[in-house]
C-alpha positions as CSV (number, residue, x, y, z in Angstrom):
1,M,-130.3,-98.7,7.9
2,K,-133.5,-98.9,10.0
3,L,-135.0,-102.3,10.7
4,G,-138.7,-101.4,10.5
5,T,-141.8,-102.5,8.7
6,R,-140.1,-102.2,5.3
7,F,-137.3,-104.6,6.3
8,F,-139.5,-107.2,8.1
9,T,-142.2,-107.3,5.5
10,S,-139.9,-107.6,2.5
11,W,-137.6,-110.0,4.4
12,I,-140.4,-112.4,5.3
13,L,-142.3,-112.1,2.0
14,S,-139.1,-112.5,-0.1
15,A,-138.1,-115.6,1.9
16,L,-141.6,-117.1,1.5
17,I,-141.7,-116.5,-2.3
18,M,-138.2,-118.0,-2.7
19,F,-139.1,-121.0,-0.6
20,M,-142.2,-121.6,-2.6
21,L,-140.2,-121.4,-5.8
22,F,-137.7,-123.8,-4.3
23,Y,-140.5,-126.2,-3.2
24,V,-142.2,-126.2,-6.6
25,W,-138.9,-126.7,-8.5
26,H,-137.4,-129.4,-6.3
27,G,-140.5,-131.0,-5.0
28,V,-142.8,-130.9,-8.0
29,F,-140.8,-130.6,-11.2
30,L,-137.6,-132.4,-10.3
31,N,-139.0,-134.8,-7.6
32,D,-135.8,-134.4,-5.6
33,F,-137.6,-134.9,-2.3
34,K,-138.0,-138.6,-3.0
35,R,-134.3,-139.0,-2.7
36,I,-133.9,-137.5,0.8
37,Q,-132.5,-140.0,3.3
38,F,-133.9,-138.4,6.4
39,P,-137.4,-137.1,7.4
40,L,-138.9,-134.6,4.9
41,T,-140.1,-132.4,7.7
42,W,-136.5,-131.9,8.8
43,F,-135.5,-131.0,5.3
44,V,-138.4,-128.5,4.8
45,T,-137.7,-126.9,8.2
46,F,-134.0,-126.5,7.5
47,A,-134.8,-125.1,4.0
48,A,-137.2,-122.6,5.5
49,F,-134.6,-121.3,8.0
50,T,-132.0,-121.2,5.2
51,Y,-134.3,-119.0,3.1
52,L,-135.0,-116.7,6.0
53,I,-131.3,-116.3,6.6
54,F,-130.6,-115.9,2.9
55,S,-133.4,-113.4,2.4
56,A,-132.0,-111.2,5.2
57,G,-128.6,-111.5,3.6
58,I,-130.0,-110.3,0.2
59,Y,-131.7,-107.4,1.9
60,F,-128.5,-106.3,3.6
61,L,-126.6,-106.8,0.3
62,F,-129.2,-104.6,-1.4
63,E,-128.8,-101.9,1.2
64,S,-125.0,-102.1,1.3
65,R,-122.8,-99.1,0.4
66,L,-121.3,-100.9,-2.5
67,M,-124.7,-101.6,-4.1
68,K,-125.9,-98.0,-3.5
69,M,-123.4,-97.0,-6.1
70,F,-126.1,-98.1,-8.6
71,D,-128.7,-95.3,-8.8
72,N,-131.3,-97.4,-10.6
73,I,-133.1,-99.4,-7.9
74,W,-134.2,-102.1,-10.4
75,L,-130.6,-102.6,-11.7
76,R,-129.4,-102.8,-8.1
77,G,-132.0,-105.5,-7.4
78,L,-131.1,-107.5,-10.5
79,I,-127.4,-107.4,-9.6
80,C,-128.1,-108.4,-6.0
81,G,-130.3,-111.3,-7.2
82,L,-127.7,-112.6,-9.6
83,I,-124.9,-112.3,-6.9
84,A,-127.1,-114.0,-4.3
85,G,-128.2,-116.7,-6.8
86,F,-124.7,-117.6,-7.9
87,S,-123.5,-117.6,-4.2
88,F,-126.4,-119.9,-3.2
89,F,-125.6,-122.1,-6.2
90,M,-122.0,-122.4,-5.1
91,I,-122.9,-123.3,-1.5
92,A,-125.5,-125.8,-2.6
93,T,-123.2,-127.4,-5.0
94,I,-120.4,-127.8,-2.5
95,V,-122.8,-129.3,0.1
96,N,-124.4,-131.6,-2.5
97,I,-121.2,-132.7,-4.2
98,S,-120.6,-135.4,-1.6
99,I,-124.1,-136.9,-1.9
100,T,-124.8,-136.5,-5.6
101,K,-123.1,-138.7,-8.3
102,N,-122.6,-138.0,-11.9
103,L,-123.5,-134.3,-12.1
104,S,-123.4,-133.2,-15.7
105,K,-122.4,-129.8,-16.9
106,E,-125.9,-129.3,-18.2
107,H,-127.4,-130.1,-14.8
108,L,-125.0,-127.7,-13.1
109,L,-125.8,-125.0,-15.7
110,V,-129.6,-125.4,-15.3
111,D,-129.3,-125.4,-11.5
112,C,-127.2,-122.3,-11.5
113,A,-129.6,-120.5,-13.8
114,W,-132.5,-121.6,-11.6
115,Q,-130.8,-120.4,-8.4
116,M,-130.0,-117.0,-10.0
117,A,-133.6,-116.6,-11.3
118,E,-135.1,-117.7,-7.9
119,Q,-133.0,-115.2,-5.9
120,T,-133.6,-112.5,-8.5
121,V,-137.3,-112.9,-8.0
122,G,-136.7,-112.7,-4.2
123,T,-134.7,-109.5,-4.6
124,L,-137.3,-108.0,-6.9
125,I,-139.9,-108.6,-4.1
126,I,-137.6,-106.6,-1.8
127,V,-137.4,-103.8,-4.4
128,V,-141.1,-103.6,-4.9
129,L,-141.8,-103.5,-1.2
130,K,-139.1,-101.0,-0.6
131,L,-140.8,-98.7,-3.1
132,A,-144.3,-99.5,-1.8
133,I,-143.8,-99.2,1.9
134,R,-143.2,-95.8,3.2
135,E,-142.0,-95.6,6.8
136,R,-142.6,-92.5,8.9
137,I,-139.4,-91.0,10.1
138,L,-139.9,-89.4,13.5
139,E,-138.3,-86.0,13.8
140,E,-136.3,-85.3,16.9
141,I,-137.8,-82.6,19.1
């Protein structure tokens, strides 16, 4: 796998879109940011780096040999998004379980569905840019 324009553009744009979705969901709709016990700038900075790391992971999962067994690039993107979203949900739940009380089944189900949708959107950004960006392959002389 070559780390060229296609990778860097889709990696950054996917991370940015997923971060914006995260910010709108948790900051605007759920008002979760009001409950943070440390400076908001730290939280936003850590979240931004987390999404950069996670977006790169999604790209590498998408390009993995296992995922290339799926010939349909859209299906591969959907599967990668669902896997990434569920994985992110599990990590976030384990981290948050010590600071959150009284999590209901409904809350966990909605959070899981949201994470899967958020990461699927991020993966579909990768798919669209993978199709849109054509990189020149230099031939050896």
